[in-house]
C-alpha positions as CSV (number, residue, x, y, z in Angstrom):
1,M,58.9,96.1,79.7
2,N,62.0,96.0,77.6
3,V,63.7,98.6,79.1
4,S,63.3,96.8,82.6
5,R,64.5,93.8,81.3
6,I,67.6,95.3,80.1
7,A,68.1,96.8,83.3
8,L,67.7,93.6,85.6
9,A,69.9,91.9,82.8
10,G,72.6,94.6,83.6
11,G,72.4,94.4,87.5
12,V,72.9,90.1,87.3
13,A,75.7,91.1,85.0
14,A,77.3,93.6,87.4
15,S,76.7,91.4,90.5
16,T,78.1,88.6,88.7
17,V,81.3,90.4,88.0
18,L,81.5,91.9,91.5
19,L,80.9,88.3,92.9
20,L,83.9,86.5,91.1
21,A,86.2,89.5,91.4
22,G,85.4,89.1,95.0
23,T,86.0,85.3,94.6
24,A,89.3,85.5,92.7
25,S,90.8,88.0,95.1
26,A,90.2,86.3,98.2
27,H,93.3,84.2,98.7
28,V,96.4,84.6,100.4
29,S,98.5,87.2,99.3
30,V,101.9,89.1,100.1
31,Q,102.7,93.1,100.2
32,P,105.3,94.9,100.9
33,Q,105.5,97.7,103.9
34,G,106.6,100.5,101.4
35,E,108.8,98.8,98.9
36,A,110.9,95.5,98.4
37,A,114.3,96.8,96.7
38,K,116.6,94.3,95.1
39,G,119.3,93.9,96.8
40,G,117.9,95.4,100.4
41,Y,115.4,94.6,103.3
42,A,112.4,94.9,103.4
43,T,108.8,94.1,105.8
44,V,106.2,92.2,104.1
45,N,102.9,91.1,105.4
46,F,101.1,88.2,104.4
47,K,97.0,88.8,104.4
48,V,95.0,85.6,105.2
49,P,91.4,86.0,104.8
50,N,89.0,83.5,105.6
51,E,87.0,81.9,103.2
52,R,84.4,79.4,104.6
53,D,81.4,80.2,106.2
54,N,81.5,77.4,108.8
55,A,85.1,76.8,109.6
56,S,88.1,78.9,111.2
57,T,91.5,79.6,109.9
58,V,93.8,78.1,112.2
59,K,97.3,77.5,110.6
60,L,99.1,79.2,107.8
61,E,102.5,77.6,106.3
62,I,104.7,80.0,104.3
63,N,107.4,78.0,102.2
64,F,110.3,80.2,101.1
65,P,111.9,79.8,97.2
66,T,114.8,77.7,97.2
67,D,115.9,79.0,94.1
68,H,116.5,82.3,95.8
69,P,117.2,81.6,99.4
70,L,116.8,84.6,101.9
71,A,119.1,84.7,104.9
72,S,117.6,87.0,107.1
73,V,114.0,86.3,107.9
74,S,112.2,87.8,111.4
75,P,108.9,87.0,112.2
76,Q,106.8,89.8,114.1
77,P,104.9,88.2,116.9
78,V,101.0,88.0,116.1
79,A,98.7,87.9,119.3
80,G,96.8,84.7,119.8
81,W,99.9,83.1,117.2
82,K,102.6,80.5,118.0
83,I,105.3,81.1,115.2
84,D,107.6,78.4,114.4
85,V,110.7,79.0,112.0
86,T,112.2,76.1,110.0
87,K,115.8,76.3,108.7
88,S,117.1,74.4,105.8
89,K,120.9,73.5,104.9
90,L,121.5,75.5,101.9
91,A,123.1,73.4,98.6
92,E,125.5,76.3,97.7
93,P,126.5,78.8,100.9
94,L,125.2,82.5,100.4
95,E,127.7,85.4,101.0
96,V,126.4,88.1,102.7
97,H,128.0,91.1,104.4
98,G,131.3,89.3,103.6
99,K,130.2,85.8,105.9
100,K,129.3,82.4,104.3
101,I,125.6,81.5,105.6
102,N,125.1,77.6,104.9
103,E,121.6,77.6,106.0
104,A,118.5,79.9,105.4
105,V,114.6,79.9,106.8
106,S,112.9,77.2,104.3
107,K,109.0,77.6,106.0
108,V,107.5,79.6,108.9
109,T,104.2,78.2,110.5
110,W,102.0,80.1,112.4
111,T,99.2,78.1,114.7
112,A,96.5,79.7,116.3
113,D,96.6,79.2,120.2
114,G,92.7,80.2,120.2
115,S,90.0,80.4,117.3
116,G,92.3,81.8,114.9
117,I,90.6,83.7,112.1
118,A,86.8,83.7,112.1
119,P,84.7,83.5,108.9
120,G,84.2,87.1,107.8
121,F,87.9,88.3,108.9
122,F,91.4,87.9,107.8
123,Q,94.4,88.1,109.7
124,Q,98.1,89.8,108.7
125,F,101.5,88.5,109.5
126,P,104.4,90.2,109.6
127,L,108.1,89.2,108.4
128,S,111.1,91.4,107.9
129,V,113.5,89.5,105.1
130,G,116.3,90.2,103.4
131,Q,118.9,90.4,101.8
132,L,116.4,90.6,98.7
133,P,117.7,89.0,95.1
134,E,119.2,91.1,92.6
135,D,118.6,89.2,89.6
136,A,115.0,88.4,90.2
137,D,111.9,90.8,89.7
138,Q,109.6,89.0,91.8
139,L,109.6,85.9,95.0
140,V,107.0,83.4,94.7
141,F,105.9,81.9,98.1
142,K,104.2,78.6,98.5
143,A,101.4,78.9,101.2
144,L,98.8,76.5,103.0
145,Q,96.1,77.5,104.7
146,T,94.5,75.0,107.6
147,Y,90.9,75.6,108.7
148,S,89.3,74.1,111.9
149,N,87.5,71.5,109.8
150,K,90.8,70.2,109.1
151,E,90.5,71.3,105.3
152,V,93.7,72.3,103.8
153,V,94.1,74.9,100.8
154,R,97.0,75.0,99.0
155,W,98.1,78.1,97.7
156,I,100.9,77.0,95.4
157,E,100.1,77.3,91.7
158,E,102.4,79.9,90.1
159,P,100.9,82.7,87.8
160,T,102.5,83.2,84.6
161,E,102.9,86.4,82.5
162,G,99.6,87.2,80.4
163,G,97.8,84.2,81.3
164,E,94.7,83.9,83.4
165,E,95.0,84.1,87.5
166,P,95.3,80.0,88.9
167,E,92.4,79.2,90.5
168,S,94.8,78.7,93.7
169,P,97.7,81.1,93.5
170,A,100.6,81.3,95.3
171,P,101.4,84.4,97.0
172,V,103.9,86.8,94.9
173,L,106.3,89.6,96.0
174,A,107.0,92.3,93.5
175,L,110.5,93.4,93.5
176,T,111.6,97.0,92.7
177,A,114.5,98.8,91.4
178,P,117.2,99.1,93.8
179,A,118.0,101.7,96.1
180,A,120.9,104.2,95.6
181,D,124.2,103.1,95.8
182,A,125.5,104.4,99.2
183,H,129.2,105.4,97.8
184,G,127.0,107.7,95.3
185,A,125.4,108.9,98.0
186,A,128.8,110.0,99.8
187,A,130.1,111.3,96.6
188,D,126.7,113.8,96.1
189,D,127.6,114.7,99.9
190,K,131.4,115.6,99.5
191,G,130.0,117.5,96.2
192,G,127.6,119.1,98.3
193,E,130.1,120.0,100.9
194,A,132.4,121.1,98.2
195,E,129.9,123.6,97.1
196,E,129.3,124.8,100.4
197,A,132.6,125.3,100.7
198,T,133.0,127.3,97.1
199,A,129.9,129.6,97.9
200,S,131.5,130.2,101.7
201,S,134.7,131.2,100.1
202,E,133.0,133.1,97.5
203,D,130.5,135.2,100.4
204,T,133.9,135.4,102.5
205,S,135.7,137.3,99.4
206,S,132.9,139.5,98.7
207,S,132.4,140.5,102.5
208,N,136.1,141.5,102.2
209,T,135.7,143.3,99.2
210,D,133.0,145.2,100.7
211,S,134.9,145.8,103.7
212,T,137.7,147.5,101.9
213,A,135.5,149.7,100.0
214,R,134.2,150.5,103.3
215,V,137.8,151.8,104.4
216,L,138.3,153.4,101.5
217,G,135.4,155.5,101.3
218,I,136.1,156.2,105.0
219,V,139.7,157.4,104.1
220,G,138.5,159.7,101.4
221,I,136.2,161.5,103.3
222,V,138.5,162.1,106.1
223,V,140.9,163.2,103.4
224,G,138.5,165.8,102.1
225,V,137.5,167.1,105.3
226,A,140.9,167.8,106.2
227,G,141.2,169.7,102.9
228,V,138.4,171.7,103.1
229,A,139.8,172.6,106.9
230,F,143.2,173.2,105.7
231,G,141.6,175.5,102.5
232,V,139.8,177.6,105.5
233,L,143.0,177.9,107.5
234,A,145.2,179.3,104.5
235,G,142.3,181.6,103.5
236,R,142.2,182.9,107.0
237,R,146.0,183.3,106.8
238,R,146.2,185.4,104.2
239,S,143.1,187.5,104.9
240,A,145.0,188.3,108.1
């Protein structure tokens, strides 16, 4: 009897943990395709699950960080959704590839043309973004999710390191270490070319040495044969 009660209690506890984990993870999030390296460009996906049983998600607004503005933001078309890109003037111009940028994308909005994201489904919204900052480890995007019943869920709470996950956490894009420097790569290529040239020179020298040895060997054989022939002729003359 006690064993049955313990098993039942354990099952309830496990189910509760899974339920809470599912609830906590069911929010708007952002993930890169591959890596989002500092100082580079990346394609990211905003994943939007529908958390309601009686309404569809019909609108998504993603607000971009103002402390690290991104000069280049290009959305990928999503079937059944209209896309609006909002730009704002920067307090301080950005310099990208030698050019000064006075405005940057501050918000991207997707609005459903049809039924949107139905209950029990999710949708991904891809963006190409850059140039990613070199002096930050992450970017925080604040998102607003609108349902067909006019309810708006604000995913805007910034997570704190070592703290509990907020009730409505904002999507956070983790940035990885910067990619290898192009100049360094070029130097490596030149070094490789130099090694190949040295190896080629050594191979040529070895080939020349082998050829010389072969020639000398043939000459030695010819001289030896000539010497033998001379000796035979000399012996015949003496006999005569």
